[in-house]
N, CA, C and O atoms as a Maestro MAE file, in Angstrom:
{
 s_m_m2io_version
 :::
 2.0.0
}

f_m_ct {
 s_m_title
 :::
 protein
 m_atom[312] {
  # First column is atom index #
  i_m_mmod_type
  r_m_x_coord
  r_m_y_coord
  r_m_z_coord
  i_m_residue_number
  s_m_chain_name
  s_m_pdb_residue_name
  s_m_pdb_atom_name
  i_m_atomic_number
  :::
  1 25 148.388 68.541 -280.497 1 A "MET " " N  " 7
  2 3 147.018 68.750 -280.899 1 A "MET " " CA " 6
  3 2 146.983 68.978 -282.405 1 A "MET " " C  " 6
  4 15 147.712 69.828 -282.917 1 A "MET " " O  " 8
  5 25 146.159 68.243 -283.111 2 A "THR " " N  " 7
  6 3 146.069 68.382 -284.553 2 A "THR " " CA " 6
  7 2 144.965 69.364 -284.926 2 A "THR " " C  " 6
  8 15 143.947 69.487 -284.246 2 A "THR " " O  " 8
  9 25 145.207 70.050 -286.024 3 A "LYS " " N  " 7
  10 3 144.247 71.033 -286.511 3 A "LYS " " CA " 6
  11 2 143.353 70.393 -287.563 3 A "LYS " " C  " 6
  12 15 143.785 69.508 -288.303 3 A "LYS " " O  " 8
  13 25 142.131 70.836 -287.623 4 A "THR " " N  " 7
  14 3 141.241 70.382 -288.686 4 A "THR " " CA " 6
  15 2 141.582 71.132 -289.968 4 A "THR " " C  " 6
  16 15 142.273 72.149 -289.935 4 A "THR " " O  " 8
  17 25 141.095 70.627 -291.090 5 A "LYS " " N  " 7
  18 3 141.387 71.275 -292.365 5 A "LYS " " CA " 6
  19 2 140.832 72.688 -292.419 5 A "LYS " " C  " 6
  20 15 141.454 73.572 -293.007 5 A "LYS " " O  " 8
  21 25 139.686 72.911 -291.822 6 A "SER " " N  " 7
  22 3 139.118 74.258 -291.835 6 A "SER " " CA " 6
  23 2 139.966 75.215 -291.017 6 A "SER " " C  " 6
  24 15 140.080 76.390 -291.364 6 A "SER " " O  " 8
  25 25 140.566 74.727 -289.929 7 A "GLU " " N  " 7
  26 3 141.455 75.576 -289.135 7 A "GLU " " CA " 6
  27 2 142.732 75.884 -289.902 7 A "GLU " " C  " 6
  28 15 143.245 77.001 -289.831 7 A "GLU " " O  " 8
  29 25 143.251 74.899 -290.638 8 A "GLU " " N  " 7
  30 3 144.453 75.124 -291.440 8 A "GLU " " CA " 6
  31 2 144.183 76.140 -292.541 8 A "GLU " " C  " 6
  32 15 145.021 77.004 -292.797 8 A "GLU " " O  " 8
  33 25 143.025 76.050 -293.198 9 A "LYS " " N  " 7
  34 3 142.687 76.992 -294.255 9 A "LYS " " CA " 6
  35 2 142.509 78.400 -293.706 9 A "LYS " " C  " 6
  36 15 142.814 79.378 -294.389 9 A "LYS " " O  " 8
  37 25 142.018 78.507 -292.482 10 A "ALA " " N  " 7
  38 3 141.817 79.823 -291.876 10 A "ALA " " CA " 6
  39 2 143.144 80.529 -291.658 10 A "ALA " " C  " 6
  40 15 143.193 81.759 -291.665 10 A "ALA " " O  " 8
  41 25 144.217 79.778 -291.467 11 A "HIS " " N  " 7
  42 3 145.529 80.358 -291.200 11 A "HIS " " CA " 6
  43 2 146.378 80.509 -292.455 11 A "HIS " " C  " 6
  44 15 147.491 81.032 -292.387 11 A "HIS " " O  " 8
  45 25 145.872 80.060 -293.596 12 A "THR " " N  " 7
  46 3 146.611 80.170 -294.845 12 A "THR " " CA " 6
  47 2 146.549 81.613 -295.336 12 A "THR " " C  " 6
  48 15 145.485 82.232 -295.366 12 A "THR " " O  " 8
  49 25 147.720 82.136 -295.722 13 A "VAL " " N  " 7
  50 3 147.798 83.499 -296.231 13 A "VAL " " CA " 6
  51 2 148.194 83.423 -297.699 13 A "VAL " " C  " 6
  52 15 149.175 82.770 -298.055 13 A "VAL " " O  " 8
  53 25 147.424 84.095 -298.544 14 A "LEU " " N  " 7
  54 3 147.715 84.109 -299.975 14 A "LEU " " CA " 6
  55 2 147.986 85.532 -300.432 14 A "LEU " " C  " 6
  56 15 147.403 86.487 -299.918 14 A "LEU " " O  " 8
  57 25 148.867 85.658 -301.395 15 A "CYS " " N  " 7
  58 3 149.070 86.971 -302.001 15 A "CYS " " CA " 6
  59 2 147.835 87.292 -302.839 15 A "CYS " " C  " 6
  60 15 147.043 86.393 -303.122 15 A "CYS " " O  " 8
  61 25 147.654 88.530 -303.238 16 A "PRO " " N  " 7
  62 3 146.462 88.888 -304.026 16 A "PRO " " CA " 6
  63 2 146.333 88.094 -305.323 16 A "PRO " " C  " 6
  64 15 145.224 87.738 -305.722 16 A "PRO " " O  " 8
  65 25 147.442 87.817 -305.977 17 A "VAL " " N  " 7
  66 3 147.377 87.050 -307.230 17 A "VAL " " CA " 6
  67 2 146.964 85.613 -306.933 17 A "VAL " " C  " 6
  68 15 146.135 85.044 -307.643 17 A "VAL " " O  " 8
  69 25 147.539 85.024 -305.884 18 A "GLY " " N  " 7
  70 3 147.170 83.664 -305.496 18 A "GLY " " CA " 6
  71 2 145.712 83.572 -305.082 18 A "GLY " " C  " 6
  72 15 145.021 82.613 -305.426 18 A "GLY " " O  " 8
  73 25 145.250 84.565 -304.348 19 A "ARG " " N  " 7
  74 3 143.844 84.594 -303.932 19 A "ARG " " CA " 6
  75 2 142.932 84.702 -305.151 19 A "ARG " " C  " 6
  76 15 141.884 84.058 -305.208 19 A "ARG " " O  " 8
  77 25 143.333 85.518 -306.124 20 A "PHE " " N  " 7
  78 3 142.552 85.673 -307.353 20 A "PHE " " CA " 6
  79 2 142.382 84.327 -308.047 20 A "PHE " " C  " 6
  80 15 141.269 83.960 -308.422 20 A "PHE " " O  " 8
  81 25 143.483 83.586 -308.223 21 A "PHE " " N  " 7
  82 3 143.405 82.288 -308.884 21 A "PHE " " CA " 6
  83 2 142.609 81.288 -308.062 21 A "PHE " " C  " 6
  84 15 141.876 80.475 -308.627 21 A "PHE " " O  " 8
  85 25 142.736 81.330 -306.742 22 A "ALA " " N  " 7
  86 3 141.971 80.420 -305.885 22 A "ALA " " CA " 6
  87 2 140.480 80.704 -305.993 22 A "ALA " " C  " 6
  88 15 139.676 79.773 -306.049 22 A "ALA " " O  " 8
  89 25 140.102 81.970 -306.022 23 A "ASP " " N  " 7
  90 3 138.692 82.334 -306.167 23 A "ASP " " CA " 6
  91 2 138.145 81.895 -307.521 23 A "ASP " " C  " 6
  92 15 137.012 81.423 -307.615 23 A "ASP " " O  " 8
  93 25 138.950 82.051 -308.564 24 A "LEU " " N  " 7
  94 3 138.517 81.607 -309.887 24 A "LEU " " CA " 6
  95 2 138.323 80.099 -309.935 24 A "LEU " " C  " 6
  96 15 137.389 79.603 -310.566 24 A "LEU " " O  " 8
  97 25 139.207 79.377 -309.266 25 A "GLU " " N  " 7
  98 3 139.102 77.916 -309.229 25 A "GLU " " CA " 6
  99 2 137.799 77.499 -308.557 25 A "GLU " " C  " 6
  100 15 137.119 76.586 -309.025 25 A "GLU " " O  " 8
  101 25 137.453 78.162 -307.467 26 A "LYS " " N  " 7
  102 3 136.205 77.843 -306.763 26 A "LYS " " CA " 6
  103 2 134.996 78.163 -307.637 26 A "LYS " " C  " 6
  104 15 134.025 77.407 -307.648 26 A "LYS " " O  " 8
  105 25 135.044 79.262 -308.360 27 A "ALA " " N  " 7
  106 3 133.895 79.699 -309.151 27 A "ALA " " CA " 6
  107 2 133.682 78.850 -310.397 27 A "ALA " " C  " 6
  108 15 132.541 78.572 -310.767 27 A "ALA " " O  " 8
  109 25 134.766 78.436 -311.047 28 A "SER " " N  " 7
  110 3 134.608 77.766 -312.334 28 A "SER " " CA " 6
  111 2 134.853 76.264 -312.286 28 A "SER " " C  " 6
  112 15 134.384 75.543 -313.167 28 A "SER " " O  " 8
  113 25 135.554 75.786 -311.310 29 A "GLY " " N  " 7
  114 3 135.878 74.362 -311.257 29 A "GLY " " CA " 6
  115 2 137.150 74.061 -312.015 29 A "GLY " " C  " 6
  116 15 137.482 74.738 -312.988 29 A "GLY " " O  " 8
  117 25 137.855 73.050 -311.570 30 A "LYS " " N  " 7
  118 3 139.170 72.731 -312.146 30 A "LYS " " CA " 6
  119 2 139.091 72.183 -313.567 30 A "LYS " " C  " 6
  120 15 140.059 72.297 -314.320 30 A "LYS " " O  " 8
  121 25 137.969 71.596 -313.947 31 A "ASP " " N  " 7
  122 3 137.881 70.938 -315.251 31 A "ASP " " CA " 6
  123 2 137.367 71.845 -316.360 31 A "ASP " " C  " 6
  124 15 137.221 71.390 -317.495 31 A "ASP " " O  " 8
  125 25 137.092 73.104 -316.074 32 A "SER " " N  " 7
  126 3 136.544 73.992 -317.095 32 A "SER " " CA " 6
  127 2 137.630 74.454 -318.059 32 A "SER " " C  " 6
  128 15 138.813 74.473 -317.722 32 A "SER " " O  " 8
  129 25 137.208 74.824 -319.261 33 A "ALA " " N  " 7
  130 3 138.144 75.351 -320.263 33 A "ALA " " CA " 6
  131 2 138.754 76.657 -319.777 33 A "ALA " " C  " 6
  132 15 139.925 76.942 -320.030 33 A "ALA " " O  " 8
  133 25 137.951 77.442 -319.079 34 A "PHE " " N  " 7
  134 3 138.441 78.699 -318.523 34 A "PHE " " CA " 6
  135 2 139.624 78.461 -317.591 34 A "PHE " " C  " 6
  136 15 140.634 79.162 -317.662 34 A "PHE " " O  " 8
  137 25 139.491 77.481 -316.730 35 A "PHE " " N  " 7
  138 3 140.560 77.230 -315.771 35 A "PHE " " CA " 6
  139 2 141.817 76.698 -316.463 35 A "PHE " " C  " 6
  140 15 142.927 76.961 -316.001 35 A "PHE " " O  " 8
  141 25 141.663 75.967 -317.544 36 A "GLU " " N  " 7
  142 3 142.832 75.512 -318.306 36 A "GLU " " CA " 6
  143 2 143.601 76.716 -318.857 36 A "GLU " " C  " 6
  144 15 144.831 76.734 -318.824 36 A "GLU " " O  " 8
  145 25 142.886 77.712 -319.358 37 A "HIS " " N  " 7
  146 3 143.545 78.932 -319.838 37 A "HIS " " CA " 6
  147 2 144.237 79.657 -318.691 37 A "HIS " " C  " 6
  148 15 145.329 80.199 -318.867 37 A "HIS " " O  " 8
  149 25 143.620 79.671 -317.538 38 A "MET " " N  " 7
  150 3 144.208 80.347 -316.381 38 A "MET " " CA " 6
  151 2 145.483 79.645 -315.924 38 A "MET " " C  " 6
  152 15 146.448 80.307 -315.541 38 A "MET " " O  " 8
  153 25 145.499 78.319 -315.959 39 A "LYS " " N  " 7
  154 3 146.713 77.585 -315.591 39 A "LYS " " CA " 6
  155 2 147.861 77.952 -316.526 39 A "LYS " " C  " 6
  156 15 148.997 78.132 -316.088 39 A "LYS " " O  " 8
  157 25 147.555 78.061 -317.807 40 A "LYS " " N  " 7
  158 3 148.586 78.430 -318.780 40 A "LYS " " CA " 6
  159 2 149.054 79.868 -318.563 40 A "LYS " " C  " 6
  160 15 150.228 80.182 -318.756 40 A "LYS " " O  " 8
  161 25 148.132 80.731 -318.162 41 A "SER " " N  " 7
  162 3 148.519 82.125 -317.939 41 A "SER " " CA " 6
  163 2 149.436 82.254 -316.730 41 A "SER " " C  " 6
  164 15 150.261 83.166 -316.679 41 A "SER " " O  " 8
  165 25 149.307 81.365 -315.764 42 A "ARG " " N  " 7
  166 3 150.219 81.392 -314.610 42 A "ARG " " CA " 6
  167 2 151.655 81.185 -315.065 42 A "ARG " " C  " 6
  168 15 152.572 81.858 -314.594 42 A "ARG " " O  " 8
  169 25 151.839 80.249 -315.981 43 A "VAL " " N  " 7
  170 3 153.175 79.978 -316.500 43 A "VAL " " CA " 6
  171 2 153.716 81.217 -317.202 43 A "VAL " " C  " 6
  172 15 154.872 81.588 -316.999 43 A "VAL " " O  " 8
  173 25 152.898 81.854 -318.019 44 A "GLU " " N  " 7
  174 3 153.325 83.064 -318.724 44 A "GLU " " CA " 6
  175 2 153.637 84.190 -317.743 44 A "GLU " " C  " 6
  176 15 154.590 84.943 -317.944 44 A "GLU " " O  " 8
  177 25 152.845 84.307 -316.692 45 A "PHE " " N  " 7
  178 3 153.089 85.313 -315.660 45 A "PHE " " CA " 6
  179 2 154.461 85.099 -315.028 45 A "PHE " " C  " 6
  180 15 155.227 86.049 -314.869 45 A "PHE " " O  " 8
  181 25 154.773 83.854 -314.667 46 A "LEU " " N  " 7
  182 3 156.072 83.551 -314.059 46 A "LEU " " CA " 6
  183 2 157.223 83.769 -315.037 46 A "LEU " " C  " 6
  184 15 158.296 84.218 -314.634 46 A "LEU " " O  " 8
  185 25 157.018 83.459 -316.312 47 A "LYS " " N  " 7
  186 3 158.051 83.717 -317.314 47 A "LYS " " CA " 6
  187 2 158.303 85.213 -317.441 47 A "LYS " " C  " 6
  188 15 159.442 85.638 -317.635 47 A "LYS " " O  " 8
  189 25 157.247 86.011 -317.334 48 A "GLY " " N  " 7
  190 3 157.397 87.463 -317.370 48 A "GLY " " CA " 6
  191 2 158.228 87.960 -316.198 48 A "GLY " " C  " 6
  192 15 159.101 88.811 -316.372 48 A "GLY " " O  " 8
  193 25 157.965 87.437 -315.010 49 A "ILE " " N  " 7
  194 3 158.742 87.808 -313.826 49 A "ILE " " CA " 6
  195 2 160.201 87.411 -314.020 49 A "ILE " " C  " 6
  196 15 161.106 88.173 -313.680 49 A "ILE " " O  " 8
  197 25 160.426 86.220 -314.567 50 A "ARG " " N  " 7
  198 3 161.795 85.754 -314.805 50 A "ARG " " CA " 6
  199 2 162.524 86.686 -315.762 50 A "ARG " " C  " 6
  200 15 163.704 86.972 -315.562 50 A "ARG " " O  " 8
  201 25 161.839 87.167 -316.802 51 A "SER " " N  " 7
  202 3 162.501 88.073 -317.749 51 A "SER " " CA " 6
  203 2 162.868 89.396 -317.072 51 A "SER " " C  " 6
  204 15 163.921 89.967 -317.359 51 A "SER " " O  " 8
  205 25 162.005 89.885 -316.174 52 A "LEU " " N  " 7
  206 3 162.340 91.113 -315.435 52 A "LEU " " CA " 6
  207 2 163.566 90.922 -314.556 52 A "LEU " " C  " 6
  208 15 164.439 91.787 -314.487 52 A "LEU " " O  " 8
  209 25 163.619 89.776 -313.884 53 A "VAL " " N  " 7
  210 3 164.769 89.490 -313.015 53 A "VAL " " CA " 6
  211 2 166.042 89.373 -313.849 53 A "VAL " " C  " 6
  212 15 167.084 89.907 -313.468 53 A "VAL " " O  " 8
  213 25 165.965 88.679 -314.981 54 A "ASP " " N  " 7
  214 3 167.136 88.533 -315.856 54 A "ASP " " CA " 6
  215 2 167.634 89.895 -316.355 54 A "ASP " " C  " 6
  216 15 168.840 90.141 -316.391 54 A "ASP " " O  " 8
  217 25 166.706 90.776 -316.738 55 A "GLU " " N  " 7
  218 3 167.100 92.113 -317.195 55 A "GLU " " CA " 6
  219 2 167.793 92.889 -316.074 55 A "GLU " " C  " 6
  220 15 168.781 93.585 -316.310 55 A "GLU " " O  " 8
  221 25 167.277 92.767 -314.879 56 A "ARG " " N  " 7
  222 3 167.878 93.485 -313.735 56 A "ARG " " CA " 6
  223 2 169.276 92.955 -313.436 56 A "ARG " " C  " 6
  224 15 170.183 93.731 -313.137 56 A "ARG " " O  " 8
  225 25 169.454 91.647 -313.515 57 A "ILE " " N  " 7
  226 3 170.779 91.047 -313.297 57 A "ILE " " CA " 6
  227 2 171.758 91.559 -314.345 57 A "ILE " " C  " 6
  228 15 172.885 91.924 -314.008 57 A "ILE " " O  " 8
  229 25 171.346 91.591 -315.607 58 A "GLU " " N  " 7
  230 3 172.219 92.084 -316.675 58 A "GLU " " CA " 6
  231 2 172.603 93.541 -316.454 58 A "GLU " " C  " 6
  232 15 173.756 93.917 -316.664 58 A "GLU " " O  " 8
  233 25 171.653 94.358 -316.036 59 A "ALA " " N  " 7
  234 3 171.935 95.773 -315.786 59 A "ALA " " CA " 6
  235 2 172.950 95.938 -314.662 59 A "ALA " " C  " 6
  236 15 173.844 96.779 -314.748 59 A "ALA " " O  " 8
  237 25 172.816 95.148 -313.623 60 A "ILE " " N  " 7
  238 3 173.761 95.224 -312.496 60 A "ILE " " CA " 6
  239 2 175.139 94.757 -312.932 60 A "ILE " " C  " 6
  240 15 176.143 95.363 -312.556 60 A "ILE " " O  " 8
  241 25 175.202 93.692 -313.717 61 A "GLU " " N  " 7
  242 3 176.490 93.182 -314.187 61 A "GLU " " CA " 6
  243 2 177.183 94.185 -315.118 61 A "GLU " " C  " 6
  244 15 178.401 94.344 -315.047 61 A "GLU " " O  " 8
  245 25 176.428 94.860 -315.983 62 A "LYS " " N  " 7
  246 3 177.014 95.857 -316.882 62 A "LYS " " CA " 6
  247 2 177.534 97.057 -316.103 62 A "LYS " " C  " 6
  248 15 178.565 97.637 -316.446 62 A "LYS " " O  " 8
  249 25 176.822 97.415 -315.073 63 A "LYS " " N  " 7
  250 3 177.209 98.565 -314.261 63 A "LYS " " CA " 6
  251 2 178.521 98.282 -313.531 63 A "LYS " " C  " 6
  252 15 179.304 99.200 -313.285 63 A "LYS " " O  " 8
  253 25 178.761 97.040 -313.190 64 A "GLY " " N  " 7
  254 3 179.985 96.667 -312.491 64 A "GLY " " CA " 6
  255 2 179.806 96.755 -310.992 64 A "GLY " " C  " 6
  256 15 178.785 97.223 -310.489 64 A "GLY " " O  " 8
  257 25 180.808 96.301 -310.306 65 A "ALA " " N  " 7
  258 3 180.773 96.328 -308.841 65 A "ALA " " CA " 6
  259 2 180.884 97.766 -308.358 65 A "ALA " " C  " 6
  260 15 181.587 98.568 -308.972 65 A "ALA " " O  " 8
  261 25 180.205 98.105 -307.274 66 A "PRO " " N  " 7
  262 3 180.302 99.465 -306.749 66 A "PRO " " CA " 6
  263 2 181.740 99.795 -306.354 66 A "PRO " " C  " 6
  264 15 182.432 98.979 -305.746 66 A "PRO " " O  " 8
  265 25 182.170 100.988 -306.704 67 A "GLY " " N  " 7
  266 3 183.517 101.413 -306.343 67 A "GLY " " CA " 6
  267 2 184.562 101.135 -307.399 67 A "GLY " " C  " 6
  268 15 185.690 101.610 -307.272 67 A "GLY " " O  " 8
  269 25 184.234 100.388 -308.431 68 A "ASP " " N  " 7
  270 3 185.206 100.084 -309.480 68 A "ASP " " CA " 6
  271 2 185.602 101.331 -310.269 68 A "ASP " " C  " 6
  272 15 186.756 101.451 -310.679 68 A "ASP " " O  " 8
  273 25 184.691 102.241 -310.486 69 A "LYS " " N  " 7
  274 3 184.953 103.406 -311.317 69 A "LYS " " CA " 6
  275 2 185.583 104.551 -310.531 69 A "LYS " " C  " 6
  276 15 186.197 105.435 -311.129 69 A "LYS " " O  " 8
  277 25 185.454 104.558 -309.257 70 A "ARG " " N  " 7
  278 3 186.001 105.643 -308.457 70 A "ARG " " CA " 6
  279 2 187.432 105.318 -308.047 70 A "ARG " " C  " 6
  280 15 187.722 104.251 -307.505 70 A "ARG " " O  " 8
  281 25 188.301 106.256 -308.317 71 A "LYS " " N  " 7
  282 3 189.706 106.078 -307.934 71 A "LYS " " CA " 6
  283 2 190.141 107.328 -307.169 71 A "LYS " " C  " 6
  284 15 189.696 108.441 -307.450 71 A "LYS " " O  " 8
  285 25 190.994 107.115 -306.226 72 A "ALA " " N  " 7
  286 3 191.508 108.228 -305.466 72 A "ALA " " CA " 6
  287 2 192.533 108.982 -306.315 72 A "ALA " " C  " 6
  288 15 193.334 108.375 -307.026 72 A "ALA " " O  " 8
  289 25 192.495 110.280 -306.233 73 A "THR " " N  " 7
  290 3 193.482 111.093 -306.942 73 A "THR " " CA " 6
  291 2 194.294 111.871 -305.913 73 A "THR " " C  " 6
  292 15 193.769 112.350 -304.907 73 A "THR " " O  " 8
  293 25 195.564 111.980 -306.189 74 A "ARG " " N  " 7
  294 3 196.450 112.683 -305.274 74 A "ARG " " CA " 6
  295 2 196.358 114.186 -305.550 74 A "ARG " " C  " 6
  296 15 196.475 114.628 -306.693 74 A "ARG " " O  " 8
  297 25 196.152 114.944 -304.504 75 A "VAL " " N  " 7
  298 3 196.065 116.383 -304.612 75 A "VAL " " CA " 6
  299 2 197.189 116.989 -303.779 75 A "VAL " " C  " 6
  300 15 197.352 116.651 -302.607 75 A "VAL " " O  " 8
  301 25 197.965 117.887 -304.387 76 A "GLN " " N  " 7
  302 3 199.033 118.525 -303.647 76 A "GLN " " CA " 6
  303 2 198.480 119.699 -302.854 76 A "GLN " " C  " 6
  304 15 197.726 120.522 -303.374 76 A "GLN " " O  " 8
  305 25 198.865 119.759 -301.602 77 A "VAL " " N  " 7
  306 3 198.425 120.846 -300.729 77 A "VAL " " CA " 6
  307 2 199.620 121.723 -300.454 77 A "VAL " " C  " 6
  308 15 200.694 121.212 -300.138 77 A "VAL " " O  " 8
  309 25 199.465 123.041 -300.564 78 A "GLU " " N  " 7
  310 3 200.569 123.961 -300.322 78 A "GLU " " CA " 6
  311 2 200.773 124.218 -298.866 78 A "GLU " " C  " 6
  312 15 201.668 124.975 -298.492 78 A "GLU " " O  " 8
  :::
 }
 m_bond[311] {
  # First column is bond index #
  i_m_from
  i_m_to
  i_m_order
  :::
  1 1 2 1
  2 2 3 1
  3 3 4 2
  4 3 5 1
  5 5 6 1
  6 6 7 1
  7 7 8 2
  8 7 9 1
  9 9 10 1
  10 10 11 1
  11 11 12 2
  12 11 13 1
  13 13 14 1
  14 14 15 1
  15 15 16 2
  16 15 17 1
  17 17 18 1
  18 18 19 1
  19 19 20 2
  20 19 21 1
  21 21 22 1
  22 22 23 1
  23 23 24 2
  24 23 25 1
  25 25 26 1
  26 26 27 1
  27 27 28 2
  28 27 29 1
  29 29 30 1
  30 30 31 1
  31 31 32 2
  32 31 33 1
  33 33 34 1
  34 34 35 1
  35 35 36 2
  36 35 37 1
  37 37 38 1
  38 38 39 1
  39 39 40 2
  40 39 41 1
  41 41 42 1
  42 42 43 1
  43 43 44 2
  44 43 45 1
  45 45 46 1
  46 46 47 1
  47 47 48 2
  48 47 49 1
  49 49 50 1
  50 50 51 1
  51 51 52 2
  52 51 53 1
  53 53 54 1
  54 54 55 1
  55 55 56 2
  56 55 57 1
  57 57 58 1
  58 58 59 1
  59 59 60 2
  60 59 61 1
  61 61 62 1
  62 62 63 1
  63 63 64 2
  64 63 65 1
  65 65 66 1
  66 66 67 1
  67 67 68 2
  68 67 69 1
  69 69 70 1
  70 70 71 1
  71 71 72 2
  72 71 73 1
  73 73 74 1
  74 74 75 1
  75 75 76 2
  76 75 77 1
  77 77 78 1
  78 78 79 1
  79 79 80 2
  80 79 81 1
  81 81 82 1
  82 82 83 1
  83 83 84 2
  84 83 85 1
  85 85 86 1
  86 86 87 1
  87 87 88 2
  88 87 89 1
  89 89 90 1
  90 90 91 1
  91 91 92 2
  92 91 93 1
  93 93 94 1
  94 94 95 1
  95 95 96 2
  96 95 97 1
  97 97 98 1
  98 98 99 1
  99 99 100 2
  100 99 101 1
  101 101 102 1
  102 102 103 1
  103 103 104 2
  104 103 105 1
  105 105 106 1
  106 106 107 1
  107 107 108 2
  108 107 109 1
  109 109 110 1
  110 110 111 1
  111 111 112 2
  112 111 113 1
  113 113 114 1
  114 114 115 1
  115 115 116 2
  116 115 117 1
  117 117 118 1
  118 118 119 1
  119 119 120 2
  120 119 121 1
  121 121 122 1
  122 122 123 1
  123 123 124 2
  124 123 125 1
  125 125 126 1
  126 126 127 1
  127 127 128 2
  128 127 129 1
  129 129 130 1
  130 130 131 1
  131 131 132 2
  132 131 133 1
  133 133 134 1
  134 134 135 1
  135 135 136 2
  136 135 137 1
  137 137 138 1
  138 138 139 1
  139 139 140 2
  140 139 141 1
  141 141 142 1
  142 142 143 1
  143 143 144 2
  144 143 145 1
  145 145 146 1
  146 146 147 1
  147 147 148 2
  148 147 149 1
  149 149 150 1
  150 150 151 1
  151 151 152 2
  152 151 153 1
  153 153 154 1
  154 154 155 1
  155 155 156 2
  156 155 157 1
  157 157 158 1
  158 158 159 1
  159 159 160 2
  160 159 161 1
  161 161 162 1
  162 162 163 1
  163 163 164 2
  164 163 165 1
  165 165 166 1
  166 166 167 1
  167 167 168 2
  168 167 169 1
  169 169 170 1
  170 170 171 1
  171 171 172 2
  172 171 173 1
  173 173 174 1
  174 174 175 1
  175 175 176 2
  176 175 177 1
  177 177 178 1
  178 178 179 1
  179 179 180 2
  180 179 181 1
  181 181 182 1
  182 182 183 1
  183 183 184 2
  184 183 185 1
  185 185 186 1
  186 186 187 1
  187 187 188 2
  188 187 189 1
  189 189 190 1
  190 190 191 1
  191 191 192 2
  192 191 193 1
  193 193 194 1
  194 194 195 1
  195 195 196 2
  196 195 197 1
  197 197 198 1
  198 198 199 1
  199 199 200 2
  200 199 201 1
  201 201 202 1
  202 202 203 1
  203 203 204 2
  204 203 205 1
  205 205 206 1
  206 206 207 1
  207 207 208 2
  208 207 209 1
  209 209 210 1
  210 210 211 1
  211 211 212 2
  212 211 213 1
  213 213 214 1
  214 214 215 1
  215 215 216 2
  216 215 217 1
  217 217 218 1
  218 218 219 1
  219 219 220 2
  220 219 221 1
  221 221 222 1
  222 222 223 1
  223 223 224 2
  224 223 225 1
  225 225 226 1
  226 226 227 1
  227 227 228 2
  228 227 229 1
  229 229 230 1
  230 230 231 1
  231 231 232 2
  232 231 233 1
  233 233 234 1
  234 234 235 1
  235 235 236 2
  236 235 237 1
  237 237 238 1
  238 238 239 1
  239 239 240 2
  240 239 241 1
  241 241 242 1
  242 242 243 1
  243 243 244 2
  244 243 245 1
  245 245 246 1
  246 246 247 1
  247 247 248 2
  248 247 249 1
  249 249 250 1
  250 250 251 1
  251 251 252 2
  252 251 253 1
  253 253 254 1
  254 254 255 1
  255 255 256 2
  256 255 257 1
  257 257 258 1
  258 258 259 1
  259 259 260 2
  260 259 261 1
  261 261 262 1
  262 262 263 1
  263 263 264 2
  264 263 265 1
  265 265 266 1
  266 266 267 1
  267 267 268 2
  268 267 269 1
  269 269 270 1
  270 270 271 1
  271 271 272 2
  272 271 273 1
  273 273 274 1
  274 274 275 1
  275 275 276 2
  276 275 277 1
  277 277 278 1
  278 278 279 1
  279 279 280 2
  280 279 281 1
  281 281 282 1
  282 282 283 1
  283 283 284 2
  284 283 285 1
  285 285 286 1
  286 286 287 1
  287 287 288 2
  288 287 289 1
  289 289 290 1
  290 290 291 1
  291 291 292 2
  292 291 293 1
  293 293 294 1
  294 294 295 1
  295 295 296 2
  296 295 297 1
  297 297 298 1
  298 298 299 1
  299 299 300 2
  300 299 301 1
  301 301 302 1
  302 302 303 1
  303 303 304 2
  304 303 305 1
  305 305 306 1
  306 306 307 1
  307 307 308 2
  308 307 309 1
  309 309 310 1
  310 310 311 1
  311 311 312 2
  :::
 }
}
C-alpha cells in the first residue's frame, strides 16, 4: 500500500532547528533574499558544530587513553 505525500509529511520528524528552517521557508519562499541568507547560515552552523567536535577530539587525544597514567605500585606488607 502506498502512502500519499500528505501521509508521508505527517510522519516526518524534524529537530527544532530543522523545523525552524522549514517554517521560514514556507513563510518567505525559497527565492527570497532572506532565505538565501538562511541557507548560508546553515553552513556556518554546521561549521560551528564541526569545530566543537574537533576541539573535543583534540582534548581526548591530549588526555590519552584511560589507564595510561595509572600504574600499580608494589607495597610491602609486614
